[in-house]
C-alpha positions in Angstrom: 0.0 0.0 0.0 1.4 3.5 -0.9 2.6 5.5 2.1 0.2 8.3 1.4 -2.8 6.1 1.3 -1.6 4.2 4.4 -1.4 7.5 6.3 -5.0 8.3 5.3 -6.2 4.9 6.5 -4.4 5.3 9.8 -5.9 8.8 10.3 -9.4 7.6 9.5 -9.0 4.6 11.8 -8.0 6.8 14.6 -10.9 9.1 14.0 -13.5 6.4 13.7 -12.4 4.8 17.0 -13.2 8.1 18.7 -16.4 8.9 16.9 -18.0 5.6 15.7 -19.0 2.9 18.2 -17.4 -0.5 17.3 -20.8 -2.3 16.7 -21.9 0.5 14.3 -18.6 0.4 12.4 -18.9 -3.4 12.0 -22.3 -2.9 10.4 -20.9 -0.3 8.1 -17.9 -2.6 7.2 -20.4 -5.5 6.6 -22.3 -3.3 4.1 -19.0 -2.4 2.3 -18.0 -6.0 2.2 -21.4 -7.0 1.0 -21.2 -4.5 -1.9 -17.8 -5.8 -2.9 -18.9 -9.4 -2.7 -22.0 -8.8 -4.7 -20.0 -6.9 -7.3 -17.4 -9.6 -7.7 -20.1 -12.3 -7.9 -22.0 -10.5 -10.6 -18.9 -9.6 -12.6 -17.8 -13.3 -12.4 -21.2 -14.5 -13.6 -21.3 -12.0 -16.4 -17.7 -12.5 -17.6 -18.1 -16.3 -17.5 -21.4 -16.2 -19.5 -19.8 -13.9 -22.0 -16.9 -16.3 -22.5 -19.2 -19.3 -22.8 -21.6 -17.4 -25.1 -18.7 -16.4 -27.4 -17.4 -20.0 -27.6 -20.9 -21.6 -27.9 -21.3 -19.7 -31.2 -18.4 -21.8 -32.5 -19.9 -25.1 -31.2 -22.0 -25.7 -34.3 -21.4 -27.6 -37.5 -19.3 -30.8 -38.1 -16.5 -29.8 -35.7 -18.6 -29.0 -32.6 -17.8 -32.3 -30.7 -14.1 -31.7 -31.3 -14.5 -28.2 -29.9 -16.4 -29.6 -26.9 -13.4 -31.8 -26.3 -10.7 -29.1 -26.8 -12.2 -26.1 -25.0 -12.1 -27.5 -21.4 -8.5 -28.6 -21.8 -7.6 -25.1 -23.1 -9.4 -23.5 -20.2 -7.2 -25.6 -17.7 -4.1 -24.6 -19.6 -4.9 -20.9 -19.6 -5.8 -21.0 -15.9 -2.5 -22.6 -15.1 -0.6 -20.1 -17.3 -2.3 -17.2 -15.5 -1.4 -18.5 -12.1 2.2 -19.2 -13.1 2.7 -15.7 -14.5 0.8 -13.5 -12.1 0.3 -15.5 -8.8 3.8 -16.7 -8.0 4.6 -15.4 -4.6 1.6 -16.8 -2.7 -0.1 -20.2 -2.9 -3.4 -20.2 -4.8 -6.1 -22.3 -3.2 -9.5 -23.1 -4.6 -12.8 -24.1 -3.0 -14.3 -23.6 0.5 -11.9 -25.8 2.4 -9.1 -23.3 2.4 -11.5 -20.7 3.8 -12.3 -23.0 6.7 -8.6 -23.7 7.2 -7.9 -20.0 7.2 -10.5 -19.3 10.0 -9.2 -22.2 12.1 -5.5 -22.1 11.5 -4.5 -18.8 9.9 -6.4 -16.1 11.9 -8.7 -15.6 9.0 -6.0 -14.1 6.8 -6.6 -14.4 3.0 -4.2 -12.9 0.4 -5.5 -9.8 -1.3 -5.1 -11.3 -4.8 -7.9 -13.7 -4.1 -10.4 -10.8 -4.6 -9.6 -10.7 -8.3 -7.7 -13.9 -9.1 -10.6 -16.1 -8.1 -12.8 -14.2 -10.6 -10.3 -14.3 -13.4 -9.3 -18.0 -13.1 -12.8 -19.3 -12.6 -14.2 -17.3 -15.5 -11.6 -18.9 -17.7 -12.0 -22.4 -16.4 -15.8 -22.5 -16.3 -16.4 -20.2 -19.3 -14.3 -22.5 -21.5 -16.3 -25.6 -20.4 -14.7 -26.7 -17.1 -17.5 -28.6 -15.3 -17.6 -26.6 -12.1 -19.6 -23.9 -10.3 -19.0 -20.2 -9.8 -20.3 -20.0 -6.3 -17.2 -21.2 -4.5 -15.0 -18.6 -6.3 -17.6 -16.0 -5.5 -17.4 -17.0 -1.8 -13.6 -17.0 -1.8 -13.5 -13.6 -3.5 -16.0 -12.1 -1.1 -14.3 -13.7 1.9 -11.0 -12.2 0.8 -12.6 -8.8 0.6 -13.9 -9.2 4.1 -10.6 -10.5 5.5 -8.6 -7.7 4.0 -11.1 -5.1 5.1 -10.9 -6.3 8.7 -7.2 -6.4 8.7 -6.9 -3.0 7.0 -8.7 -1.4 10.0 -6.9 -3.4 12.6 -9.9 -5.4 13.8 -9.6 -8.4 16.2 -9.7 -12.0 15.0 -13.4 -12.5 15.8 -14.3 -9.3 13.9 -12.1 -10.2 10.9 -13.7 -13.7 10.9 -17.1 -12.1 11.0 -16.3 -9.9 8.0 -14.8 -12.9 6.2 -18.1 -14.7 6.7 -20.0 -11.6 5.6 -18.0 -11.7 2.3 -18.8 -15.4 1.9 -22.5 -14.8 2.5 -22.3 -12.0 -0.1 -20.7 -14.3 -2.6 -23.6 -16.8 -2.3 -26.2 -14.0 -2.2 -24.8 -12.4 -5.3 -24.2 -15.6 -7.2 -27.7 -17.1 -6.6 -29.6 -13.9 -5.8 -30.5 -15.7 -2.5 -29.7 -13.5 0.5 -31.2 -15.7 3.2 -29.3 -18.8 1.9 -26.1 -16.7 1.8 -26.5 -15.8 5.5 -27.3 -19.4 6.5 -24.3 -20.7 4.5 -22.0 -18.4 6.4 -23.5 -19.6 9.7 -23.4 -23.3 8.9 -20.1 -23.6 7.0 -17.8 -20.6 7.7 -18.4 -19.4 11.2 -16.7 -21.6 13.9 -18.9 -20.3 16.7 -22.2 -18.6 15.9 -23.6 -15.9 18.1 -26.8 -13.8 17.7 -24.6 -10.7 17.3 -23.5 -12.1 14.0 -26.9 -12.1 12.4 -27.3 -8.4 11.7 -23.9 -7.9 9.9 -24.6 -11.1 7.9 -28.1 -10.0 6.9 -26.8 -6.5 5.9 -23.9 -8.0 3.8 -26.3 -10.5 2.1 -29.0 -7.9 1.3 -26.5 -5.4 -0.1 -24.8 -8.1 -2.2 -28.2 -9.1 -3.6 -29.0 -5.5 -4.6 -25.6 -4.8 -6.1 -25.5 -8.1 -8.0 -29.0 -7.5 -9.4 -28.0 -3.9 -10.5 -25.0 -5.3 -12.5 -26.4 -8.6 -13.8 -30.1 -9.1 -13.4 -30.5 -12.4 -15.1 -32.1 -15.0 -12.7 -30.6 -18.4 -12.3 -33.9 -20.3 -12.7 -37.4 -19.1 -13.6 -40.0 -21.2 -11.9 -42.8 -20.7 -9.5 -43.9 -24.0 -7.9 -47.5 -25.0 -7.4 -48.8 -26.7 -4.3 -48.2 -30.2 -3.3 -50.5 -32.8 -1.6 -49.8 -34.8 1.5 -50.7 -38.0 -0.3 -47.2 -38.1 -1.7 -45.4 -37.6 1.6 -44.0 -41.1 1.8 -42.6 -40.8 -1.7 -40.6 -37.8 -0.6 -39.3 -39.8 2.3 -38.2 -42.5 -0.1 -36.6 -39.8 -2.3 -34.8 -38.4 0.8 -33.2 -41.8 1.3 -32.1 -42.1 -2.4 -30.8 -38.5 -2.5 -28.9 -39.0 0.8 -27.2 -42.1 -0.5 -26.2 -40.4 -3.7 -24.6 -37.5 -1.8 -22.4 -40.2 -0.1 -21.4 -41.5 -3.5 -20.8 -37.9 -4.7 -18.5 -37.0 -1.9 -16.6 -40.4 -2.0 -16.0 -40.2 -5.7 -14.8 -36.6 -5.5 -12.3 -37.7 -2.8 -11.2 -40.7 -4.8 -10.6 -38.7 -8.0 -8.6 -36.0 -6.2 -6.5 -38.7 -4.6 -5.8 -40.3 -7.9 -4.9 -37.0 -9.6 -2.8 -36.1 -6.7 -0.5 -39.0 -7.3 0.4 -37.6 -10.8 3.6 -35.7 -10.4 3.8 -32.5 -12.4 1.2 -29.8 -13.1 1.1 -30.3 -16.8 0.9 -34.1 -16.5 -2.3 -33.7 -14.3 -3.8 -31.3 -16.9 -3.0 -33.8 -19.7 -4.6 -36.7 -17.8 -7.5 -35.0 -16.2 -8.2 -32.6 -19.0 -8.3 -35.4 -21.6 -11.0 -37.3 -19.7 -12.9 -34.1 -18.9 -12.9 -33.1 -22.6 -14.1 -36.6 -23.6 -17.0 -36.4 -21.1 -18.1 -33.0 -22.2 -18.0 -34.1 -25.9 -20.2 -37.1 -25.1 -22.5 -35.3 -22.7 -22.7 -31.5 -23.7 -24.9 -30.9 -20.6 -21.6 -31.1 -18.6 -20.3 -28.0 -20.2 -19.6 -25.2 -17.7 -22.0 -24.8 -14.7 -24.7 -27.0 -16.3 -27.6 -24.8 -15.3 -28.5 -24.2 -18.9 -29.7 -27.9 -19.1 -31.7 -27.7 -15.8 -34.1 -24.8 -16.8 -35.7 -26.7 -19.7 -36.3 -29.7 -17.4 -38.0 -27.4 -14.9 -40.2 -26.2 -17.7 -41.2 -29.7 -18.6 -39.1 -29.9 -21.8 -37.5 -33.3 -20.8 -36.2 -34.3 -24.2 -34.0 -31.2 -24.4 -31.4 -33.1 -22.3 -30.6 -35.2 -25.4 -30.5 -32.3 -27.8 -27.2 -31.2 -29.2 -25.6 -34.5 -28.3 -24.5 -37.6 -30.2 -27.7 -39.3 -29.0 -30.1 -36.6 -30.2 -31.9 -39.1 -32.5 -33.2 -40.9 -29.4 -35.1 -38.0 -28.0 -38.5 -39.7 -28.4 -37.5 -42.7 -26.3 -38.3 -42.2 -22.7 -36.1 -45.0 -21.4 -33.2 -43.7 -23.5 -33.7 -40.4 -21.9 -33.5 -41.9 -18.4 -30.3 -43.8 -19.3 -28.8 -40.6 -20.7 -29.9 -38.6 -17.6 -28.2 -41.2 -15.3 -25.0 -41.1 -17.3 -25.1 -37.3 -17.3 -25.7 -37.3 -13.5 -22.7 -39.6 -12.9 -20.6 -37.8 -15.5 -21.2 -34.4 -13.8 -20.0 -35.8 -10.6 -16.8 -37.1 -12.2 -16.3 -34.0 -14.5 -16.5 -31.5 -11.6 -13.8 -33.4 -9.6 -11.6 -33.7 -12.7 -11.9 -29.9 -13.3 -10.9 -29.1 -9.8 -8.2 -31.8 -9.4 -6.6 -31.0 -12.8 -5.8 -27.4 -11.9 -9.0 -25.5 -12.8 -10.8 -23.1 -10.5 -14.4 -23.5 -9.6 -16.5 -25.1 -6.9 -18.6 -28.0 -5.9 -21.5 -25.8 -4.7 -23.1 -25.1 -8.1 -22.6 -28.6 -9.4 -24.2 -30.1 -6.3 -27.3 -28.0 -7.1 -27.4 -29.3 -10.7 -26.7 -32.8 -9.6 -29.5 -32.7 -7.0 -31.9 -31.5 -9.7 -30.9 -34.4 -12.0 -31.4 -36.9 -9.1 -34.9 -35.6 -8.6 -35.6 -35.7 -12.3 -34.4 -39.3 -12.7 -36.3 -40.5 -9.6 -39.7 -38.9 -10.5 -39.5 -39.4 -14.3 -38.5 -43.1 -13.9 -41.4 -43.8 -11.5 -43.8 -42.1 -13.8 -42.8 -44.4 -16.7 -43.9 -47.4 -14.7 -47.5 -46.2 -14.8 -48.0 -46.6 -11.1 -47.2 -43.0 -10.2 -48.0 -39.6 -11.4 -45.4 -37.5 -9.7 -44.7 -33.8 -10.4 -41.2 -34.1 -11.8 -40.4 -30.4 -11.2 -41.2 -30.7 -7.5 -38.7 -33.5 -7.1 -36.0 -31.5 -9.0 -36.5 -28.6 -6.6 -36.3 -30.7 -3.4 -33.4 -32.6 -5.0 -31.4 -29.4 -5.1 -31.9 -28.9 -1.4 -31.1 -32.6 -0.6 -27.8 -32.4 -2.5 -26.6 -29.2 -0.8 -27.7 -30.5 2.6 -26.0 -33.8 2.3 -22.8 -32.9 0.5 -22.1 -29.7 2.5 -23.8 -30.7 5.8 -25.8 -27.4 5.5 -29.5 -28.3 5.6 -30.8 -24.8 6.2 -28.8 -23.5 3.3 -30.1 -26.2 1.1 -33.7 -25.6 2.0 -33.7 -21.8 1.6 -31.4 -21.8 -1.4 -33.8 -24.1 -3.4 -36.8 -22.1 -2.2 -35.3 -18.8 -3.2 -33.9 -19.7 -6.6 -37.0 -21.5 -7.8 -39.8 -19.8 -5.9 -40.6 -23.1 -4.3 -41.7 -21.9 -0.8 -44.9 -23.9 -1.1 -42.7 -27.0 -1.0 -41.3 -26.1 2.4 -42.4 -29.3 4.1 -40.9 -31.6 1.4 -37.8 -29.5 1.4 -37.4 -29.9 5.1 -38.0 -33.6 5.2 -35.8 -34.5 2.2 -33.0 -32.1 3.4 -33.0 -33.5 6.9 -32.9 -37.1 5.7 -30.0 -36.4 3.2 -28.1 -34.6 5.9 -28.4 -37.4 8.5 -27.6 -40.1 6.0 -24.5 -38.4 4.8 -23.3 -37.4 8.2 -24.0 -40.8 9.6 -22.0 -42.6 6.9 -19.2 -40.1 6.3 -19.1 -38.0 9.5 -17.5 -35.0 7.7 -18.7 -32.8 4.9 -17.0 -32.6 1.6 -15.3 -29.4 2.8 -14.2 -30.6 6.2 -13.0 -34.1 5.3 -9.6 -32.9 3.9 -9.1 -30.9 7.2 -10.1 -33.9 9.3 -7.4 -36.0 7.7 -4.9 -33.4 8.8 -6.4 -33.3 12.3 -7.5 -29.7 11.9 -11.3 -30.2 12.0 -13.0 -32.2 14.7 -16.5 -33.4 14.6 -18.8 -31.1 16.6 -15.9 -29.3 18.0 -16.5 -26.5 20.4 -14.8 -23.2 21.0 -12.1 -24.8 23.2 -11.2 -27.4 20.5 -11.3 -24.8 17.8 -8.8 -22.6 19.7 -6.6 -25.6 20.4 -6.7 -26.6 16.7 -5.3 -23.2 15.7 -2.1 -23.6 17.9 0.7 -25.2 15.9 3.7 -26.9 17.3 6.1 -24.5 15.8 4.3 -21.7 17.7 5.1 -23.3 21.1 8.4 -25.1 20.2 11.1 -24.5 22.9 14.7 -24.9 22.1 16.6 -23.6 25.1 17.6 -27.1 26.3 21.2 -28.3 26.8 21.8 -30.8 24.0 24.2 -33.7 24.8 26.1 -35.7 22.2 26.3 -39.5 22.5 30.1 -39.2 23.2 29.7 -36.6 26.0 30.1 -37.7 29.6 28.1 -36.4 32.6 31.2 -35.3 34.3 32.5 -33.6 31.2 29.2 -31.6 30.8 28.7 -31.1 34.6 28.7 -27.3 34.5 26.1 -27.1 31.7 23.9 -29.7 33.4 23.9 -28.1 36.8 23.3 -24.6 35.5 20.5 -25.6 33.2 17.0 -24.5 34.2 15.5 -27.5 32.4 15.0 -31.0 33.9 15.4 -33.0 30.6 18.4 -33.3 28.3 18.1 -34.5 24.7 20.9 -36.7 23.3 21.4 -35.9 19.6 23.9 -37.6 17.3 26.1 -35.9 14.7 23.4 -36.1 12.0 20.9 -34.3 14.3 18.9 -37.4 15.0 17.3 -37.7 18.5 18.9 -40.7 20.2 17.1 -40.4 23.6 16.4 -38.2 26.6 18.0 -38.1 30.0 16.4 -36.7 33.2 18.1 -34.4 35.6 17.7 -36.8 38.5 19.6 -39.5 36.7 22.4 -37.2 35.6 22.8 -35.6 39.1 22.9 -39.0 40.7 25.6 -40.1 38.2 27.6 -36.9 38.8 27.3 -36.7 42.5 26.9 -40.3 43.4 29.4 -42.8 44.8 29.8 -44.5 41.4 32.2 -42.1 39.9 33.0 -44.5 37.1 29.5 -44.0 35.7 30.1 -40.2 35.5 32.9 -40.8 33.0 30.9 -43.1 30.8 29.4 -41.7 27.5 25.8 -40.7 27.8 25.1 -43.1 24.9 25.6 -45.9 27.4 23.2 -44.3 29.9 20.4 -43.2 27.7 17.4 -45.3 26.8 15.7 -45.2 23.4 13.0 -42.5 23.4 9.4 -43.9 23.3 7.4 -40.8 23.8 7.9 -38.1 21.2 5.9 -36.1 18.6 6.4 -34.9 15.1 6.4 -31.2 14.2 3.3 -31.7 12.0 1.2 -33.4 14.6 -2.1 -31.5 15.4 -2.1 -29.9 18.9 -5.2 -31.9 19.9 -3.3 -35.1 19.2 -0.3 -33.8 21.2 -2.4 -33.1 24.2 -4.0 -36.5 24.0 -0.5 -38.1 23.8 0.6 -36.2 26.9 -2.5 -37.2 28.9 -2.2 -40.9 27.8 1.6 -41.1 28.6 1.3 -38.9 31.8 4.0 -36.5 30.4 4.1 -32.7 30.5 7.1 -32.5 28.2 7.6 -34.2 24.8 10.6 -34.0 22.4 9.7 -32.8 18.9 11.3 -34.2 15.7 10.8 -33.7 12.0 9.7 -36.4 9.5 13.2 -37.8 9.4 13.7 -38.0 13.1 15.9 -34.9 13.4 15.6 -33.2 16.8 13.9 -29.8 16.8 13.1 -29.0 20.4 10.5 -29.7 23.1 6.9 -28.9 23.6 5.5 -28.4 27.1 2.0 -28.2 28.6 3.0 -24.9 30.1 3.8 -23.3 26.8 0.6 -24.7 25.2 -1.6 -23.3 27.9 0.2 -20.0 27.8 -0.5 -19.8 24.0 -4.1 -20.8 24.6 -4.6 -18.1 27.2 -3.1 -15.6 24.8 -5.7 -16.5 22.2 -8.5 -16.1 24.7 -7.2 -12.7 25.8 -7.1 -11.5 22.2 -10.7 -12.5 21.7 -10.0 -16.0 20.2 
């Protein structure tokens, strides 16, 4: 930041602390963050649709399937080139998971470039056919605006986190034109500890974002007003909730598996070649996978079911209902795979939007198939609407977000009871079988996220070993003797002494009692023996990358208050003590978490 601008910011900050109450300033900041989030979301939608519209004009004639294949690969390449040229100093992370990690581990700090780089890279990826959503980049861009606004004015961690959540809510509100769903998303997914005081800033940010987004790009996502439902079909919705919940389990598991497979491919360009080739082939076979996929959902909501086969290699089978069902199932599974390939191969996008489309397809396949049996006469559109809610609820573990998002984007408030029933079932099935959401599972594998963790566990999870590592210990070499290091041992304020070999590897640990007995005892011969002959192999230690919760559990189980710390190769780094952990923990509490 230029020095002149910085001076103005400091002066304004000093003035507002004297004249504007902090709660009032937070509301003002939430409005600003909401406007920024709504603007970036609408700009992202508009730029992506412009890119897609420009390319779709070329997707006609005899070469259209070759272009369907090539454009997604080109989008991945251009995204990677942009990141390599312009975002080199800081790691670029995509999706919602990094935002949760930032809140829990990095004091809600997000790099400034995320405000614009998320927009640029996702517009390229999705606009050129990458099968992903724009909502996660919108959330990331808005959250970065909130984080940097809070840090700019020197706010505390809780206040910065609240503004980060306001930006995330603004991203959802602007992307979907759904302010209530945006607020609920921030509460269910982003905020580690919800308080009633958070509601007003989140509402203001979501509302302002919706207005700003509508002013810039006023094209609704879906156009549909649901008619009423009858209680006669209640048990069919219960059955659908079971089916949808099980599919969300498959959705999350397949995404995890595909990312793991692509992660084993060394080299960025090799991943693009492998994942991009499969992605391009899927888009060529199933054009409905191109981009966000919403364009294929609207005709289905309108009752134009056979449009799903249009513009594909199987267009000649549009009149065959069972061929349509098979194609819809393949498109459904293909969308799940294509989205994971887009993200895992280096593209930028999100799982939020695709989960909405996938839920709609699950509802379509379920209702349309039952209708073909002649035993049922289900309203297919109703099941598509509740399918959207079920997918969001199960995949993201955000049932309230799913309910109100589906109601807001389709006008399906008259379906509130089916929405509630199906979303609740999907949530409990997915949570019961997978425990963690698609966003928190990667964190759980690293020990960062704990199921149903409270404020204490959340604070403890943000303390890293390197923050509390202590290195002021007298280090003994295997060849040293207690008598030879007598002065160092006696003057040391520590009661344990690590024994480290020439390669820096930890051989063992000796206690002060044992060393003093050797030095001052009657057996003088032992005092002249190398410590390598006295030390026992260390059995209780921890690695530098161990989560703090696991460290504390290890200490409790072993009955230790001090543990040596080593790196992945066994090299000695220092010690961690309960006293240092508790001191750091108290510091977080004093600073407001």
